[in-house]
A tleap script that builds the chain and sets N, CA, C and O, in Angstrom:
source leaprc.protein.ff14SB
mol = sequence {
  NMET ASP ARG LYS PRO ARG LEU LEU LEU ALA
  GLU ASP SER PRO VAL MET ALA ARG GLN LEU
  ARG LEU LEU LEU ALA GLN ASP PHE GLU VAL
  VAL GLY LEU VAL THR ASP GLY GLU SER ILE
  LEU SER ALA LEU GLU SER LEU ALA PRO ASP
  VAL LEU VAL THR ASP ILE SER MET PRO GLY
  ILE ASP GLY LEU ALA ALA ALA GLU ARG ALA
  LEU GLN ALA TYR GLN ASP LEU ARG VAL VAL
  PHE ILE THR VAL HIE ASP GLU PRO SER LEU
  VAL ALA ARG ALA ARG ALA LEU PRO ARG THR
  ALA TYR VAL LEU LYS ALA ASP ALA GLY ASP
  ALA LEU ALA ALA ALA VAL ASP ALA VAL LEU
  GLY GLY ARG TRP PHE GLU SER ALA SER VAL
  VAL ARG GLU ARG VAL ARG CARG
}
set mol.1.N position { -13.610 -20.407 11.727 }
set mol.1.CA position { -12.436 -19.831 10.962 }
set mol.1.C position { -11.888 -18.117 10.921 }
set mol.1.O position { -12.620 -17.181 11.242 }
set mol.2.N position { -10.302 -17.955 10.407 }
set mol.2.CA position { -9.993 -16.401 10.762 }
set mol.2.C position { -10.477 -15.481 9.824 }
set mol.2.O position { -10.546 -15.575 8.599 }
set mol.3.N position { -10.857 -14.420 10.715 }
set mol.3.CA position { -11.474 -13.500 9.698 }
set mol.3.C position { -9.986 -12.653 9.058 }
set mol.3.O position { -8.906 -12.272 9.509 }
set mol.4.N position { -10.735 -12.650 7.706 }
set mol.4.CA position { -9.599 -11.761 6.786 }
set mol.4.C position { -9.065 -10.567 7.214 }
set mol.4.O position { -9.566 -9.810 8.045 }
set mol.5.N position { -7.852 -10.401 6.515 }
set mol.5.CA position { -7.092 -9.062 7.077 }
set mol.5.C position { -7.910 -7.963 6.366 }
set mol.5.O position { -8.218 -7.987 5.174 }
set mol.6.N position { -8.262 -6.867 7.376 }
set mol.6.CA position { -8.742 -5.349 6.647 }
set mol.6.C position { -8.094 -4.932 5.887 }
set mol.6.O position { -6.910 -4.847 6.212 }
set mol.7.N position { -8.460 -4.477 4.569 }
set mol.7.CA position { -7.191 -3.580 4.108 }
set mol.7.C position { -8.314 -2.128 3.584 }
set mol.7.O position { -9.425 -2.252 3.067 }
set mol.8.N position { -7.647 -0.898 3.893 }
set mol.8.CA position { -7.944 0.545 3.632 }
set mol.8.C position { -6.818 0.418 2.289 }
set mol.8.O position { -5.637 0.106 2.137 }
set mol.9.N position { -8.229 0.964 1.254 }
set mol.9.CA position { -7.145 1.501 -0.338 }
set mol.9.C position { -7.102 2.901 -0.620 }
set mol.9.O position { -8.188 3.410 -0.896 }
set mol.10.N position { -6.239 3.533 -0.614 }
set mol.10.CA position { -5.945 4.803 -0.855 }
set mol.10.C position { -5.161 5.213 -2.586 }
set mol.10.O position { -4.030 5.097 -3.058 }
set mol.11.N position { -6.273 5.639 -3.013 }
set mol.11.CA position { -6.147 5.663 -4.748 }
set mol.11.C position { -7.309 6.738 -5.384 }
set mol.11.O position { -8.530 6.888 -5.339 }
set mol.12.N position { -6.373 7.246 -5.874 }
set mol.12.CA position { -7.299 8.905 -6.725 }
set mol.12.C position { -7.826 8.466 -8.014 }
set mol.12.O position { -8.549 9.338 -8.497 }
set mol.13.N position { -7.697 7.206 -8.894 }
set mol.13.CA position { -7.800 7.151 -9.702 }
set mol.13.C position { -8.815 6.388 -9.825 }
set mol.13.O position { -8.583 5.226 -9.489 }
set mol.14.N position { -10.795 6.791 -10.500 }
set mol.14.CA position { -11.702 5.623 -9.934 }
set mol.14.C position { -11.509 4.042 -10.490 }
set mol.14.O position { -11.934 3.112 -9.804 }
set mol.15.N position { -10.834 3.800 -11.788 }
set mol.15.CA position { -10.704 2.698 -12.703 }
set mol.15.C position { -9.601 2.579 -12.024 }
set mol.15.O position { -9.878 1.701 -11.207 }
set mol.16.N position { -8.612 2.877 -11.855 }
set mol.16.CA position { -7.484 1.520 -10.940 }
set mol.16.C position { -7.864 1.386 -9.406 }
set mol.16.O position { -7.418 0.431 -8.771 }
set mol.17.N position { -8.860 2.536 -8.670 }
set mol.17.CA position { -9.346 1.843 -7.638 }
set mol.17.C position { -10.231 0.644 -7.504 }
set mol.17.O position { -10.313 0.024 -6.444 }
set mol.18.N position { -10.851 0.342 -8.514 }
set mol.18.CA position { -11.986 -0.746 -8.749 }
set mol.18.C position { -11.219 -1.638 -9.462 }
set mol.18.O position { -11.911 -2.636 -9.669 }
set mol.19.N position { -9.804 -1.790 -10.072 }
set mol.19.CA position { -9.262 -2.828 -10.268 }
set mol.19.C position { -8.904 -3.487 -8.886 }
set mol.19.O position { -9.263 -4.518 -8.316 }
set mol.20.N position { -7.893 -2.278 -8.535 }
set mol.20.CA position { -7.710 -2.810 -7.372 }
set mol.20.C position { -8.263 -4.123 -5.954 }
set mol.20.O position { -7.933 -5.178 -5.412 }
set mol.21.N position { -9.270 -3.079 -5.967 }
set mol.21.CA position { -10.404 -3.684 -5.029 }
set mol.21.C position { -10.644 -5.478 -5.422 }
set mol.21.O position { -10.605 -6.474 -4.700 }
set mol.22.N position { -10.935 -5.268 -7.121 }
set mol.22.CA position { -11.403 -6.881 -7.572 }
set mol.22.C position { -10.076 -7.284 -7.235 }
set mol.22.O position { -10.241 -8.210 -6.441 }
set mol.23.N position { -8.742 -7.090 -7.411 }
set mol.23.CA position { -7.642 -7.936 -6.885 }
set mol.23.C position { -6.860 -8.362 -5.485 }
set mol.23.O position { -5.926 -9.062 -5.094 }
set mol.24.N position { -8.031 -7.327 -4.929 }
set mol.24.CA position { -8.130 -7.753 -3.388 }
set mol.24.C position { -9.208 -8.459 -2.738 }
set mol.24.O position { -9.174 -9.012 -1.639 }
set mol.25.N position { -10.210 -8.370 -3.585 }
set mol.25.CA position { -11.430 -9.171 -2.333 }
set mol.25.C position { -11.564 -9.981 -2.065 }
set mol.25.O position { -12.229 -10.304 -1.080 }
set mol.26.N position { -10.849 -10.886 -3.006 }
set mol.26.CA position { -10.859 -12.514 -2.773 }
set mol.26.C position { -10.308 -13.253 -1.535 }
set mol.26.O position { -10.659 -14.378 -1.178 }
set mol.27.N position { -9.430 -12.494 -0.953 }
set mol.27.CA position { -8.604 -12.786 -0.241 }
set mol.27.C position { -8.151 -11.743 1.254 }
set mol.27.O position { -7.499 -11.936 2.280 }
set mol.28.N position { -8.840 -10.715 0.716 }
set mol.28.CA position { -8.758 -9.545 2.138 }
set mol.28.C position { -10.285 -8.667 1.568 }
set mol.28.O position { -10.892 -8.530 0.506 }
set mol.29.N position { -10.461 -8.082 3.411 }
set mol.29.CA position { -11.487 -7.655 3.503 }
set mol.29.C position { -11.660 -5.945 3.077 }
set mol.29.O position { -11.377 -5.056 3.881 }
set mol.30.N position { -12.177 -5.669 1.662 }
set mol.30.CA position { -11.335 -3.665 1.950 }
set mol.30.C position { -12.573 -3.305 2.259 }
set mol.30.O position { -13.695 -3.531 1.805 }
set mol.31.N position { -11.959 -2.482 3.437 }
set mol.31.CA position { -13.040 -1.619 4.533 }
set mol.31.C position { -13.337 -0.825 4.066 }
set mol.31.O position { -14.531 -0.575 4.232 }
set mol.32.N position { -12.434 0.281 3.037 }
set mol.32.CA position { -12.772 1.662 2.971 }
set mol.32.C position { -11.683 1.677 1.560 }
set mol.32.O position { -10.756 0.961 1.181 }
set mol.33.N position { -12.435 3.027 1.000 }
set mol.33.CA position { -11.348 3.527 -0.124 }
set mol.33.C position { -11.454 5.163 0.098 }
set mol.33.O position { -12.483 5.833 0.187 }
set mol.34.N position { -9.819 5.683 0.173 }
set mol.34.CA position { -10.126 7.129 -0.088 }
set mol.34.C position { -9.358 7.803 -1.314 }
set mol.34.O position { -9.056 6.923 -2.119 }
set mol.35.N position { -9.003 8.880 -1.665 }
set mol.35.CA position { -8.866 9.040 -2.858 }
set mol.35.C position { -7.776 10.373 -2.441 }
set mol.35.O position { -7.320 10.986 -3.407 }
set mol.36.N position { -7.382 10.799 -1.146 }
set mol.36.CA position { -6.277 11.397 -1.107 }
set mol.36.C position { -5.790 11.555 0.272 }
set mol.36.O position { -6.585 11.249 1.161 }
set mol.37.N position { -4.298 12.098 0.701 }
set mol.37.CA position { -3.774 11.750 1.659 }
set mol.37.C position { -4.247 12.196 3.056 }
set mol.37.O position { -4.025 11.495 4.043 }
set mol.38.N position { -4.876 13.327 3.124 }
set mol.38.CA position { -5.110 13.900 4.118 }
set mol.38.C position { -6.617 12.332 4.370 }
set mol.38.O position { -6.887 12.021 5.530 }
set mol.39.N position { -7.034 11.917 3.709 }
set mol.39.CA position { -8.163 10.836 4.179 }
set mol.39.C position { -7.860 9.986 4.422 }
set mol.39.O position { -8.801 9.278 4.778 }
set mol.40.N position { -6.529 9.304 4.476 }
set mol.40.CA position { -5.943 8.047 4.877 }
set mol.40.C position { -6.038 8.423 6.471 }
set mol.40.O position { -6.601 7.721 7.311 }
set mol.41.N position { -5.265 9.876 6.761 }
set mol.41.CA position { -5.414 9.909 8.352 }
set mol.41.C position { -6.794 9.379 9.194 }
set mol.41.O position { -6.960 8.558 10.096 }
set mol.42.N position { -7.548 10.132 8.556 }
set mol.42.CA position { -8.973 9.719 9.516 }
set mol.42.C position { -9.723 8.382 9.077 }
set mol.42.O position { -10.518 7.862 9.859 }
set mol.43.N position { -9.492 7.877 7.938 }
set mol.43.CA position { -10.063 6.794 7.534 }
set mol.43.C position { -9.249 5.858 8.913 }
set mol.43.O position { -9.975 5.277 9.721 }
set mol.44.N position { -8.300 5.821 9.003 }
set mol.44.CA position { -7.397 4.699 9.534 }
set mol.44.C position { -8.051 4.903 11.075 }
set mol.44.O position { -8.156 3.933 11.826 }
set mol.45.N position { -8.351 5.846 11.354 }
set mol.45.CA position { -9.167 6.101 13.291 }
set mol.45.C position { -10.750 5.527 12.928 }
set mol.45.O position { -11.368 5.322 13.973 }
set mol.46.N position { -11.199 5.355 12.231 }
set mol.46.CA position { -12.916 5.152 12.045 }
set mol.46.C position { -12.462 3.634 11.769 }
set mol.46.O position { -12.714 2.793 12.632 }
set mol.47.N position { -11.620 3.164 10.266 }
set mol.47.CA position { -12.064 1.932 10.216 }
set mol.47.C position { -11.058 0.799 10.579 }
set mol.47.O position { -11.219 -0.380 10.264 }
set mol.48.N position { -10.026 1.287 11.264 }
set mol.48.CA position { -8.839 0.119 12.106 }
set mol.48.C position { -8.313 -0.602 11.029 }
set mol.48.O position { -8.129 -1.755 11.418 }
set mol.49.N position { -7.948 -0.454 9.729 }
set mol.49.CA position { -7.378 -1.645 8.849 }
set mol.49.C position { -6.283 -2.225 9.701 }
set mol.49.O position { -5.923 -1.706 10.758 }
set mol.50.N position { -5.590 -3.706 9.020 }
set mol.50.CA position { -4.664 -4.048 9.372 }
set mol.50.C position { -3.529 -3.692 8.533 }
set mol.50.O position { -2.343 -3.586 8.848 }
set mol.51.N position { -4.402 -3.440 6.821 }
set mol.51.CA position { -2.989 -2.808 6.159 }
set mol.51.C position { -3.697 -1.857 5.229 }
set mol.51.O position { -4.769 -2.102 4.676 }
set mol.52.N position { -2.850 -0.516 5.085 }
set mol.52.CA position { -2.981 0.305 4.012 }
set mol.52.C position { -2.036 -0.008 2.825 }
set mol.52.O position { -0.831 -0.205 2.668 }
set mol.53.N position { -3.450 0.052 1.865 }
set mol.53.CA position { -2.749 0.190 0.332 }
set mol.53.C position { -2.834 1.136 -0.170 }
set mol.53.O position { -3.962 1.492 -0.510 }
set mol.54.N position { -1.676 1.998 -0.457 }
set mol.54.CA position { -1.983 3.483 -0.820 }
set mol.54.C position { -1.030 3.716 -1.908 }
set mol.54.O position { 0.069 3.188 -1.742 }
set mol.55.N position { -1.288 4.709 -3.496 }
set mol.55.CA position { -0.813 5.165 -4.313 }
set mol.55.C position { 0.217 6.118 -3.498 }
set mol.55.O position { 0.043 6.448 -2.324 }
set mol.56.N position { 1.396 6.538 -4.362 }
set mol.56.CA position { 1.806 7.506 -3.816 }
set mol.56.C position { 1.221 8.737 -4.373 }
set mol.56.O position { 0.538 9.461 -3.648 }
set mol.57.N position { 1.453 9.046 -5.693 }
set mol.57.CA position { 0.880 10.416 -5.781 }
set mol.57.C position { -0.389 10.612 -5.838 }
set mol.57.O position { -1.116 10.189 -6.737 }
set mol.58.N position { -0.770 11.324 -4.795 }
set mol.58.CA position { -2.063 11.857 -5.005 }
set mol.58.C position { -2.707 13.013 -4.042 }
set mol.58.O position { -2.462 13.159 -2.844 }
set mol.59.N position { -3.498 13.721 -4.767 }
set mol.59.CA position { -3.949 15.212 -3.717 }
set mol.59.C position { -3.635 15.637 -2.767 }
set mol.59.O position { -3.805 14.872 -1.817 }
set mol.60.N position { -3.148 16.735 -2.500 }
set mol.60.CA position { -2.874 16.838 -1.213 }
set mol.60.C position { -1.607 16.346 -0.476 }
set mol.60.O position { -0.669 17.055 -0.842 }
set mol.61.N position { -1.321 15.680 0.162 }
set mol.61.CA position { -0.132 15.033 1.047 }
set mol.61.C position { -0.758 13.578 0.483 }
set mol.61.O position { -1.785 12.900 0.509 }
set mol.62.N position { 1.104 13.599 -0.232 }
set mol.62.CA position { 1.249 12.105 -0.468 }
set mol.62.C position { 1.268 11.174 -0.010 }
set mol.62.O position { 1.458 11.103 1.204 }
set mol.63.N position { 1.006 9.616 -1.081 }
set mol.63.CA position { 0.903 8.286 -0.392 }
set mol.63.C position { 1.957 7.867 0.591 }
set mol.63.O position { 1.740 6.979 1.416 }
set mol.64.N position { 3.316 8.629 0.486 }
set mol.64.CA position { 4.371 8.483 1.703 }
set mol.64.C position { 4.239 9.179 2.625 }
set mol.64.O position { 4.216 8.632 3.727 }
set mol.65.N position { 4.116 10.484 2.554 }
set mol.65.CA position { 4.103 11.119 3.877 }
set mol.65.C position { 2.705 11.282 4.726 }
set mol.65.O position { 2.565 11.944 5.754 }
set mol.66.N position { 1.757 10.551 4.076 }
set mol.66.CA position { 0.244 9.981 4.750 }
set mol.66.C position { 0.783 9.044 5.335 }
set mol.66.O position { 0.301 8.899 6.458 }
set mol.67.N position { 2.162 7.796 4.908 }
set mol.67.CA position { 1.904 6.434 5.354 }
set mol.67.C position { 3.019 6.484 6.846 }
set mol.67.O position { 3.005 5.675 7.773 }
set mol.68.N position { 3.982 7.767 6.684 }
set mol.68.CA position { 4.703 8.284 7.962 }
set mol.68.C position { 4.322 8.151 8.811 }
set mol.68.O position { 4.668 7.396 9.720 }
set mol.69.N position { 3.148 9.157 8.703 }
set mol.69.CA position { 2.895 9.868 9.587 }
set mol.69.C position { 1.460 8.230 10.278 }
set mol.69.O position { 1.220 8.104 11.478 }
set mol.70.N position { 0.964 7.519 9.458 }
set mol.70.CA position { 0.294 6.603 10.114 }
set mol.70.C position { 1.036 5.675 10.831 }
set mol.70.O position { 0.573 5.113 11.823 }
set mol.71.N position { 2.129 5.478 10.415 }
set mol.71.CA position { 2.715 4.082 10.588 }
set mol.71.C position { 3.475 4.841 12.211 }
set mol.71.O position { 3.816 4.002 13.044 }
set mol.72.N position { 3.630 5.871 12.464 }
set mol.72.CA position { 3.938 6.554 13.814 }
set mol.72.C position { 2.711 6.707 14.811 }
set mol.72.O position { 2.703 6.720 16.042 }
set mol.73.N position { 1.807 6.806 14.009 }
set mol.73.CA position { 0.524 6.603 15.246 }
set mol.73.C position { -0.531 5.193 15.417 }
set mol.73.O position { -1.495 4.957 16.145 }
set mol.74.N position { 0.146 4.464 14.418 }
set mol.74.CA position { -0.833 3.039 14.625 }
set mol.74.C position { 0.730 2.041 14.474 }
set mol.74.O position { 1.217 1.563 13.449 }
set mol.75.N position { 1.177 1.978 15.731 }
set mol.75.CA position { 2.071 0.315 15.782 }
set mol.75.C position { 1.891 -1.059 14.758 }
set mol.75.O position { 2.783 -1.829 14.402 }
set mol.76.N position { 0.609 -1.092 14.452 }
set mol.76.CA position { 0.697 -2.513 14.204 }
set mol.76.C position { 0.023 -2.149 12.967 }
set mol.76.O position { -0.727 -3.008 12.502 }
set mol.77.N position { 0.150 -0.960 12.291 }
set mol.77.CA position { -0.513 -0.534 10.817 }
set mol.77.C position { 0.638 -1.421 10.152 }
set mol.77.O position { 1.615 -1.838 10.774 }
set mol.78.N position { 0.336 -1.691 8.551 }
set mol.78.CA position { 1.341 -2.665 7.402 }
set mol.78.C position { 0.901 -1.766 6.550 }
set mol.78.O position { -0.315 -1.588 6.606 }
set mol.79.N position { 1.644 -0.959 5.560 }
set mol.79.CA position { 1.618 -0.368 4.301 }
set mol.79.C position { 1.866 -1.232 3.110 }
set mol.79.O position { 2.781 -2.056 3.104 }
set mol.80.N position { 1.239 -1.091 2.326 }
set mol.80.CA position { 1.767 -1.237 1.152 }
set mol.80.C position { 1.304 -0.171 0.057 }
set mol.80.O position { 0.186 0.291 -0.171 }
set mol.81.N position { 2.915 0.133 -0.724 }
set mol.81.CA position { 2.204 1.045 -1.773 }
set mol.81.C position { 2.252 0.396 -2.931 }
set mol.81.O position { 3.024 -0.521 -3.214 }
set mol.82.N position { 1.394 0.889 -3.631 }
set mol.82.CA position { 1.074 0.179 -4.990 }
set mol.82.C position { 1.180 1.639 -5.915 }
set mol.82.O position { 0.255 2.446 -5.833 }
set mol.83.N position { 2.188 1.877 -6.663 }
set mol.83.CA position { 2.764 3.065 -7.700 }
set mol.83.C position { 3.091 2.951 -9.063 }
set mol.83.O position { 3.271 1.844 -9.571 }
set mol.84.N position { 3.168 3.811 -9.585 }
set mol.84.CA position { 3.830 3.420 -10.592 }
set mol.84.C position { 5.247 4.172 -11.092 }
set mol.84.O position { 5.757 4.325 -12.203 }
set mol.85.N position { 5.617 4.547 -9.791 }
set mol.85.CA position { 6.923 5.368 -9.707 }
set mol.85.C position { 8.194 4.163 -9.524 }
set mol.85.O position { 7.842 3.351 -8.669 }
set mol.86.N position { 9.170 3.935 -9.935 }
set mol.86.CA position { 10.133 3.207 -9.967 }
set mol.86.C position { 11.494 3.552 -9.253 }
set mol.86.O position { 12.290 2.822 -8.661 }
set mol.87.N position { 11.500 5.239 -9.567 }
set mol.87.CA position { 12.926 5.893 -8.671 }
set mol.87.C position { 13.142 5.240 -7.359 }
set mol.87.O position { 12.357 4.999 -6.443 }
set mol.88.N position { 14.916 4.926 -7.562 }
set mol.88.CA position { 15.247 4.569 -6.600 }
set mol.88.C position { 14.920 4.934 -4.955 }
set mol.88.O position { 14.685 4.202 -3.993 }
set mol.89.N position { 15.013 6.297 -5.089 }
set mol.89.CA position { 14.830 7.598 -3.949 }
set mol.89.C position { 13.694 7.096 -3.196 }
set mol.89.O position { 13.678 6.938 -1.975 }
set mol.90.N position { 12.426 6.776 -4.277 }
set mol.90.CA position { 11.284 6.479 -3.388 }
set mol.90.C position { 10.997 5.478 -2.997 }
set mol.90.O position { 10.282 5.363 -2.001 }
set mol.91.N position { 11.595 4.191 -3.842 }
set mol.91.CA position { 11.431 2.911 -3.215 }
set mol.91.C position { 12.243 3.001 -1.960 }
set mol.91.O position { 11.527 2.747 -0.991 }
set mol.92.N position { 13.710 3.320 -1.565 }
set mol.92.CA position { 14.292 3.677 -0.306 }
set mol.92.C position { 13.707 4.402 0.756 }
set mol.92.O position { 13.888 4.202 1.957 }
set mol.93.N position { 13.063 5.174 0.278 }
set mol.93.CA position { 11.985 5.969 1.409 }
set mol.93.C position { 11.140 5.101 1.886 }
set mol.93.O position { 10.972 4.984 3.100 }
set mol.94.N position { 10.432 4.308 0.910 }
set mol.94.CA position { 9.824 3.093 1.673 }
set mol.94.C position { 10.049 1.983 2.462 }
set mol.94.O position { 9.371 1.456 3.344 }
set mol.95.N position { 11.486 1.640 1.823 }
set mol.95.CA position { 11.785 0.567 2.552 }
set mol.95.C position { 12.536 1.071 3.863 }
set mol.95.O position { 12.948 0.190 4.619 }
set mol.96.N position { 12.742 2.325 4.187 }
set mol.96.CA position { 13.407 2.696 5.391 }
set mol.96.C position { 12.343 3.165 6.122 }
set mol.96.O position { 12.744 3.756 7.125 }
set mol.97.N position { 10.377 3.120 5.956 }
set mol.97.CA position { 9.771 2.906 6.895 }
set mol.97.C position { 9.371 1.454 7.177 }
set mol.97.O position { 9.106 0.717 6.227 }
set mol.98.N position { 9.293 0.827 8.948 }
set mol.98.CA position { 8.983 0.115 9.202 }
set mol.98.C position { 7.983 -0.361 8.155 }
set mol.98.O position { 7.658 0.337 7.195 }
set mol.99.N position { 7.311 -2.100 8.484 }
set mol.99.CA position { 6.417 -2.674 8.004 }
set mol.99.C position { 5.824 -2.460 6.664 }
set mol.99.O position { 4.611 -2.522 6.464 }
set mol.100.N position { 6.771 -2.188 5.683 }
set mol.100.CA position { 5.808 -1.681 4.234 }
set mol.100.C position { 6.279 -2.658 3.248 }
set mol.100.O position { 7.142 -3.520 3.412 }
set mol.101.N position { 5.486 -2.361 2.042 }
set mol.101.CA position { 6.314 -2.573 0.672 }
set mol.101.C position { 5.923 -2.343 0.140 }
set mol.101.O position { 4.943 -1.659 0.433 }
set mol.102.N position { 6.272 -2.693 -1.599 }
set mol.102.CA position { 6.665 -1.551 -2.848 }
set mol.102.C position { 6.239 -2.285 -3.772 }
set mol.102.O position { 6.824 -3.342 -4.011 }
set mol.103.N position { 4.904 -1.817 -4.643 }
set mol.103.CA position { 4.816 -2.749 -5.680 }
set mol.103.C position { 4.318 -1.263 -6.772 }
set mol.103.O position { 3.748 -0.197 -6.538 }
set mol.104.N position { 5.013 -2.044 -8.260 }
set mol.104.CA position { 4.913 -1.352 -9.019 }
set mol.104.C position { 3.304 -1.892 -9.740 }
set mol.104.O position { 2.910 -3.048 -9.895 }
set mol.105.N position { 2.546 -0.482 -10.116 }
set mol.105.CA position { 1.155 -0.874 -10.694 }
set mol.105.C position { 1.404 -2.172 -11.938 }
set mol.105.O position { 0.620 -3.119 -11.864 }
set mol.106.N position { 1.904 -2.188 -12.459 }
set mol.106.CA position { 2.174 -2.812 -13.670 }
set mol.106.C position { 2.385 -4.395 -13.013 }
set mol.106.O position { 2.058 -5.406 -13.635 }
set mol.107.N position { 2.947 -4.408 -11.743 }
set mol.107.CA position { 3.159 -5.718 -11.403 }
set mol.107.C position { 1.361 -6.179 -10.313 }
set mol.107.O position { 1.162 -7.291 -9.823 }
set mol.108.N position { 0.768 -5.471 -10.254 }
set mol.108.CA position { -0.691 -5.809 -9.397 }
set mol.108.C position { -0.971 -7.316 -9.394 }
set mol.108.O position { -0.988 -8.065 -8.418 }
set mol.109.N position { -1.184 -7.607 -10.675 }
set mol.109.CA position { -1.974 -8.522 -10.762 }
set mol.109.C position { -0.997 -9.608 -10.218 }
set mol.109.O position { -1.619 -10.605 -9.850 }
set mol.110.N position { -0.023 -9.679 -10.103 }
set mol.110.CA position { 0.681 -10.956 -9.674 }
set mol.110.C position { 1.564 -10.684 -8.283 }
set mol.110.O position { 1.941 -11.687 -7.678 }
set mol.111.N position { 1.869 -9.527 -7.815 }
set mol.111.CA position { 2.611 -9.106 -6.693 }
set mol.111.C position { 1.883 -8.283 -5.623 }
set mol.111.O position { 2.483 -8.038 -4.576 }
set mol.112.N position { 0.506 -7.794 -5.829 }
set mol.112.CA position { -0.839 -7.085 -4.916 }
set mol.112.C position { -0.828 -8.161 -3.258 }
set mol.112.O position { -0.639 -7.877 -2.075 }
set mol.113.N position { -1.068 -9.158 -3.842 }
set mol.113.CA position { -1.835 -10.260 -2.758 }
set mol.113.C position { -0.387 -10.886 -1.964 }
set mol.113.O position { -0.461 -11.106 -0.755 }
set mol.114.N position { 0.535 -11.077 -2.487 }
set mol.114.CA position { 1.818 -11.283 -1.914 }
set mol.114.C position { 2.895 -10.335 -1.508 }
set mol.114.O position { 4.022 -10.715 -1.192 }
set mol.115.N position { 2.390 -8.688 -1.532 }
set mol.115.CA position { 2.690 -8.034 -0.999 }
set mol.115.C position { 2.193 -7.627 0.517 }
set mol.115.O position { 2.734 -7.220 1.545 }
set mol.116.N position { 1.044 -7.917 0.145 }
set mol.116.CA position { 0.279 -7.578 1.791 }
set mol.116.C position { 0.294 -8.908 2.230 }
set mol.116.O position { -0.523 -8.992 3.146 }
set mol.117.N position { 0.912 -10.149 1.986 }
set mol.117.CA position { 0.793 -11.332 2.535 }
set mol.117.C position { 2.279 -11.445 3.521 }
set mol.117.O position { 2.689 -12.171 4.427 }
set mol.118.N position { 2.747 -10.338 2.788 }
set mol.118.CA position { 4.510 -10.059 3.138 }
set mol.118.C position { 4.748 -9.326 4.511 }
set mol.118.O position { 5.375 -9.614 5.530 }
set mol.119.N position { 3.898 -8.142 4.064 }
set mol.119.CA position { 3.550 -7.368 5.347 }
set mol.119.C position { 2.950 -7.798 6.541 }
set mol.119.O position { 3.425 -7.533 7.645 }
set mol.120.N position { 1.926 -8.450 6.366 }
set mol.120.CA position { 1.381 -8.810 7.485 }
set mol.120.C position { 2.072 -10.232 8.489 }
set mol.120.O position { 1.859 -10.772 9.574 }
set mol.121.N position { 3.131 -10.386 7.143 }
set mol.121.CA position { 3.923 -11.658 8.099 }
set mol.121.C position { 5.224 -10.679 8.820 }
set mol.121.O position { 5.864 -11.147 9.761 }
set mol.122.N position { 5.476 -9.522 8.363 }
set mol.122.CA position { 6.643 -8.421 9.021 }
set mol.122.C position { 7.800 -8.718 8.133 }
set mol.122.O position { 8.882 -8.507 8.681 }
set mol.123.N position { 7.867 -9.191 6.793 }
set mol.123.CA position { 8.139 -8.946 6.092 }
set mol.123.C position { 8.733 -7.721 4.883 }
set mol.123.O position { 7.666 -7.340 4.403 }
set mol.124.N position { 9.325 -7.302 4.502 }
set mol.124.CA position { 9.418 -6.377 3.442 }
set mol.124.C position { 9.511 -6.656 2.041 }
set mol.124.O position { 10.555 -7.285 1.873 }
set mol.125.N position { 9.034 -6.519 1.179 }
set mol.125.CA position { 8.528 -7.047 -0.291 }
set mol.125.C position { 8.462 -6.050 -1.220 }
set mol.125.O position { 7.665 -5.113 -1.189 }
set mol.126.N position { 9.503 -6.300 -2.250 }
set mol.126.CA position { 9.431 -5.276 -3.733 }
set mol.126.C position { 8.741 -6.017 -4.784 }
set mol.126.O position { 8.831 -7.203 -4.467 }
set mol.127.N position { 8.130 -5.909 -5.821 }
set mol.127.CA position { 7.477 -6.335 -6.727 }
set mol.127.C position { 8.763 -6.339 -7.840 }
set mol.127.O position { 9.634 -5.473 -7.921 }
set mol.128.N position { 8.635 -7.503 -8.633 }
set mol.128.CA position { 9.762 -8.063 -9.284 }
set mol.128.C position { 10.412 -6.959 -10.795 }
set mol.128.O position { 11.507 -6.958 -11.357 }
set mol.129.N position { 9.116 -6.107 -11.040 }
set mol.129.CA position { 9.748 -5.027 -11.649 }
set mol.129.C position { 10.949 -3.912 -11.069 }
set mol.129.O position { 11.930 -3.473 -11.669 }
set mol.130.N position { 10.417 -3.603 -9.504 }
set mol.130.CA position { 11.303 -2.630 -8.888 }
set mol.130.C position { 12.759 -3.321 -8.742 }
set mol.130.O position { 13.677 -2.504 -8.805 }
set mol.131.N position { 13.164 -4.733 -8.551 }
set mol.131.CA position { 14.088 -5.310 -8.632 }
set mol.131.C position { 14.858 -4.949 -10.136 }
set mol.131.O position { 15.892 -4.286 -10.222 }
set mol.132.N position { 14.081 -5.564 -11.335 }
set mol.132.CA position { 15.155 -5.492 -12.071 }
set mol.132.C position { 15.178 -3.811 -12.524 }
set mol.132.O position { 16.241 -3.436 -13.019 }
set mol.133.N position { 14.437 -3.117 -12.431 }
set mol.133.CA position { 15.260 -1.624 -12.476 }
set mol.133.C position { 15.839 -1.150 -11.426 }
set mol.133.O position { 16.020 0.055 -11.604 }
set mol.134.N position { 16.296 -1.557 -10.220 }
set mol.134.CA position { 17.523 -1.283 -9.147 }
set mol.134.C position { 18.775 -2.090 -9.813 }
set mol.134.O position { 19.942 -1.753 -9.611 }
set mol.135.N position { 18.296 -3.479 -10.840 }
set mol.135.CA position { 19.693 -4.334 -11.109 }
set mol.135.C position { 20.131 -3.175 -12.440 }
set mol.135.O position { 21.305 -2.907 -12.696 }
set mol.136.N position { 19.025 -2.623 -13.138 }
set mol.136.CA position { 19.581 -2.413 -14.138 }
set mol.136.C position { 20.145 -0.988 -14.586 }
set mol.136.O position { 20.637 -0.646 -15.661 }
set mol.137.N position { 19.877 -0.157 -13.229 }
set mol.137.CA position { 20.445 0.837 -12.896 }
set mol.137.C position { 21.993 0.720 -12.719 }
set mol.137.O position { 22.651 1.703 -12.376 }
savepdb mol mol.pdb
quit
């Protein structure tokens, strides 16, 4: 049997981190949890995940900036942004990066596993609320 894809979770809210871990644990191996952007970079080196699932708003370096650095350093890494922010500028910034997806936390139950699968398959993914917000504007 193939191994489960390995995920690093970056989330500064303990409650949200617990919920996200529960959502992901059935289909994926969550190999670590970090709570700030700077820790992402060191954890990537030691844990070697396939996918980084990261919040955008975190202490220190935000998740987007950390992901930009990580994607340059780790050519096989995929990133799923999980956030409350639906601003078009943030979605566009994430979409401009290679191997990424964008999921609103409100959609996590329905969309997070699909987003991870999409980036592992080399496809962009955005959750339904992001699409609705873009159409509304």
